[in-house]
N, C-alpha and C positions, 0 to 999 in steps of 0.2 A: 618426158613427163616424170619418169621414175628418178632420173638423175638430177632433177630439179629439187628433189627432196633432200633434207638433211640426213646425214648418216644414221642418226638415232631414229629418225622416222622410218627409214628403209628397214632398219633392224627390227623395229616394232612391227612393221608390215610382215616381215618374214616370220617372226615369232608367232604372230597371230594367224598365220595361214596354215592350212592342212599340209601334211608332209609332201604330197605330190606337187603342190604349188611352189614349195620353197625353192627347189632347184631351178624352176622356171624363172622365178623372180631374181635369184642370184645370177643367173646367166645374162639377165638384162642389165645388170649393174656394170658400168664401165670399169675396166681393169684398174685404172688409176684411182678409182673411188672405193674399191673393194676392201682395202685395208682398214679404212675408217669405219666401214659398215661392220666388218668382222670384229673390230674392237668393241662394238656396242652390243654384239650378240651375247646370249648366255653361253656358259661353258659347254653345254651339251651340243648346241648348234655350231659353236666354233670347232669342236672336235669333228662334227659331221662333215663340214666343208673342208677342213684341213686334211681329212682322210683321203680326199681325192686329189691332193696336190703332192708334187715331189718337192725336194729341198729347195731347188731354184725358184719354183713358183711361190713357196712360202716366203723366201727372201724378197721376192718382187712385191708380193702383196703387203708385206709389213714395212716396206721401204717408206721412210718419212714419218712413221708413227712415233709417238713418245716411247721412251725406253721401257717404262712400266707396262704400257699396253703390249709391246712386243713380248716382254717376259711373260705376261699373262697368257698370251696366245700360244707361245711355245710350250707352256706347261700342260697344254692339252695333248701334246704329242709324246710318243714313246722316247725314252732316253737316247736310243740310237739315232732316231730322226732328228732330235734336238742337236746332237753333235754334228750331224751332217749340215744342218741349217747354219749353225754357228761357223763352221768352216767356210761355207759359201758367202758369209758376210764380209764386209770390209773390216779391216783391223780395228778401226775406231769404233764402229758399231758393235763388233763382237765384244770388245773390252767393256763397253757400257752395259750391254745386256748380261754378260757374265757376272758383272758386279751385282746386278739385281737378282739374278738367278741363284746367287750364293746364299741368299736369305730365304727363309720360309715365306711363302706368299701371304701369310696372315700376320706378318710383322711389318714394322716401319720400313725395314730394308727391302722387303718384297713389294712394298707399296710405292716406294720413292721413284722419282724421275731424275735421271742424272744430268738433264739439260739445265745447267745453272750458269749464272754470270757472276764471276768473282773479281774483286778488286783488292788492292793493297792499301794499308792505312796511310802510307806516306804520299799517295797521289792527291793532287788537288781535284776539286770537283770539276774544274774546267777540263782536266785531262780525262776524267771519267766520262764526261759528256761527249767529248770527241771520240772516245773509245766506243761508246754506245752507238754513235751515229754510223760507225763502220758496219754495224749489224743491219741486215735487211729488215729484221723485226726482232722484238724481244720474245722470249719464251712466254707462252700463255700464262696469265694470272701472275705476272711478275709485279709484286708490290714493293720488293726490297732487293738490293744487291747484297751478296754475302762478302764480308770482309775477312780475308784469311792472311796468315803470316807466311813466311817462306816455307814452312813445313806443311802448308795447306790446312793448318788448324784454324777452326772458326774462332774469330776474336770479336766479331760484332756484325750488326746489320746496318745498311744504309738505305733508309726508306726513300723511294723515288720522289715523294712529295717534298721531303726536307731538302733533297739534293737540288730540286728545281727552284726552291725559294730561298736558297742560301747563297751568299757571295761566292762566285766561282773560284776565287783565289784561296778559299778555305780548304784545308786538307780533310781527307776522309776521317782521319783520327779524331778531329775536333768535333765532328757532328754525328759520328756513328753511335748507334745504341749498343752499349756493352752489357746491359742487363737483359740477357736473352736466355731462353729456355730451349736449347736444341733438343731434338728428339733422338734418343739412342736407337740405333738400327735394329736392336733386338726387341724393342717395345712392341707388344701385341697391338694389332690394328684397332681393336675396340678401345684401348686406352688412348691411342692417337686421336680417335674420333672425339673422345671425351675432352682432350686438351683443346682441340679446335673449337668445340662447342663452348668451353669455359672461357677461352681467351678471344673468341671471335676472329681467329686467324684466317687469312686468305692463303698463305703459304707458310711453310716452316722448314728450317734446315734439318737434315738428318746427318748424324755424326757417328763415327765408330768409337771404340773404347778409348782411343787416344785423342779424341776431339777433332779428328780429321774430317773435313767435309766430304760426304759421300754423294749427296744429292738433296732433293727437296720434295716435300709432299704438298700438294695443292688441294684446295677445298673441293674440287670436283671429284677427286679420288676419295676423299673422306665421305662425301655424300653417297658414293657407291657403297662404301663400307657400312654406313648406317642403314641403307636400304637392304643390303645383303643380310645384315644381322637381324633386321626386322622380319625379312622373309624366312630366315632360318628359324627364328623363334615360332613364327606362325605355322610353318610347314612341319616343324618337328613335333608340334602338339598332335598332329595327325599321323606322325610316323613317315612323313614324306621328305624327300630331298629338296633343299631350297632351289636347286636347279631343275626340278621336275618340269618336264615339257608338257604344257597344257594339251598339245595336239600330238603327243607321242603315240606310236602305233599300239594297238591293243595288246599284242603279244609281248611288248617290252614293258608296258605299264602294269600288266596283271601280276607278274612275279614280284615286283616291288611292293605292290599293295598286299599281296598274299602273305609276305613275311610278317608284316605288322599285324595283320588279322590273325595269323597263327599264334603270335605271342599273346595277343588279347584273348584268344580262345583258351590258352593255358591258364591265364589268370581267372577266367570265368569258371573253368573246371575246379580251380582251387576253392572259389567261393561256393560252388555247388557241393563240393565235398563237405564243407562245414555245415551246410543246410541238411545234408543227408544224415548227419549225426543226430539230428533232432527230428527225424521223420515221425517217430511215434508221438512226440509232443504236438507236432503240427496236425496230425490226424485226429488227435483228441480235441484240440482247441483250434477250430477253423479260423477264428478271428486273427490268430497269429499270421496266417498266410496272407490275410488282407492287409495287415499293418506292416508286415515284414519289410517291404521295399522302402519304407519311409526313412528308416534309420540310416542305412548305407548311402542312400541318395543325398540326404542332408549332409552327411559327413563328407561325401565326395565333393559337393559344391563348396563347403566351408574350407576344406583342405586345398582345393584349387585356387581359391582366393589368396590364401597365404602363400602357396607355392608360386603363383604368378608374381606376387609382390616381391618375394625374396629373389627370384630369378632376375627380375627387372633391376632390383637394387644392386645385385652382384654385377650385372652387365654394365651398369652405369658407374661402378666403383664406389657406390654409396655404403656398401656393407663390408665390414672388415672385422678383425678380431676384437677391436675396441668397442664395437656396438652390437655385435651378433648376440651376445647374451641378453642385452636389454631388449632387443627385438623379439627374441624367443619368449621372454617373460611377458612382453606386451601381447603377443599373439595368443599365449596360453590364457591370459586374462580375458582377451576378446572372445576366445573360444568358450571360456567358462560362462561369461555373461550371456552370449548367444545361446549356449547350451541350456542355461536356466530358463531363458525366455521361451525358446521353442519347446523345451521339455514341458513347461507349464501348458502351452497351447495344445500340443499334441496329446499330452496326458489327459487334459480336460476333454478333448474331442473323443478320445478312445473311451473314456469313462462314460460319457453321455451316449455315444452311439451303441456301445456294447453292454451298457449298464453294469460295468465291472470296475470298481475302484482299483482293484489289484492290477488289472491290465493297464490302467492309466499310469500307475506308479512304475510298473515294469518298463513301459516304453519311454517314460520320462527319464528314468535312470539310464537306460541304454542310449538315449539321445545325448545326455550329458557326457557319458563315457566316450562316445564316438566323436563328438565335436571337439572334445579336449584332445583326443588322439589325432584327429585331423589337423588341428592347429599345430601341435607339436611336430608331427611328421612334415607338414608343409614348411615349417621353419628350419628343420634340421636336414631334410633330404637334399636340397640343392648343394649345401656345403659338403655333405658326405660324398655325394656323387662327384663333385668337383675334385675332392681329395683323391679319388680313384681315377681321375681323368675321364669320367663319363659325363656326357653332355646332359645337364639337368633338364633342359628344354625337351630333350628327346625321351629320356627314361623316367623323368620325375613323375609325369602324369600317370603312366602305367603302374608304377610302384605305389603311388599314393592311392589310386583307385582300388587296387587290389587290397591294400591295407585297410582302407575304410570299409570296403565290402566285408572282409573277413571279420574285422572287429565289430562292425555293425550287426551282422548276423549272429556272431558268437555271443555278444553281450545281450542282445534282445532275446534270442532263443534260449541261451544259457540261463538267464534270469527267470524266464518263463518256466523252464524245466525245474529249476530249483524251488520256486515258490508254489507251483501248481502240483508238485509231487511231494 
């Protein structure tokens, strides 16, 4: 029953099961099937199951997998174990895996698969067809053959559809596509995903700095990148790892959550310290304590809107030096207009409820100040954090919330102290 499921379905079953059941399910999977299942698991569970294997077992379980999947699995092991596994592999497999491991896993080189079919420009299509028939099957998602010269440099693509519908006596050179956009091995994987989305590719060649063909990237791997990036952005907003195990044991989950809660506690202390400076004013004018949470809360929401928009734009490659200034000005104008609108509404409510025009003016002014600050911070923070190699999705929200809390309390209570005294 279990082995009748697809590898991805078995992997999902394991990931959605409590820790004690996972090993039981894994033991029920046939050995010839385990590699495919392992490739579909998240990194944390890959590491868990690999920790119980020796180098020969790792070689056996990864036998027959795509090169990029083998490389991803091996990267969950210590360097010493990786070397032992590579030594135990066949020379051909070792050479292919080492080529992928040479690149960062978040680049095109770390994402590529070395299982490619290449042809020379001088061959006729008939020769190419007879060459293909010698293969038991084509690599998955093969929509084009790669045309290379004697130095293994990529010179063109030969789409399978064109090859099948063209006179067999025609040479590859006559029908190949030369207007190609190969992917540099050093390109970040999120940029690779953008290229696939923009051009609707099924596969694309990966080359080195000398235009030598290294491998190819297929759409299934790009989909994984897109899902991982989305998970990363979502989980980072809560200070969690994108590989966070839903059913991880309590003692392993608690420290991870505690770190983020501790950081948040420090930021709350900072905001509390600002409030403490105006303790006497709050004791004299109780209405301030009632209205006080409104200003930082509105600033936090407004800033988060801008922050999310900018982070998304950066991830999609839509924001650069040429349009960052325009975007910042636009967000400031949006913040100003929203500030004026909600300043009027909140000021009017404060005036009517507490029968104090001055209190209405004060909270209105504080609202404008904080919404402008939130818009400016939301537009600038992601690029500043990126400049210092800090993940904006992870740190941006905490810094922004702290800033809008401090500025919100400071502007509202500061103006109240100034005008009431």
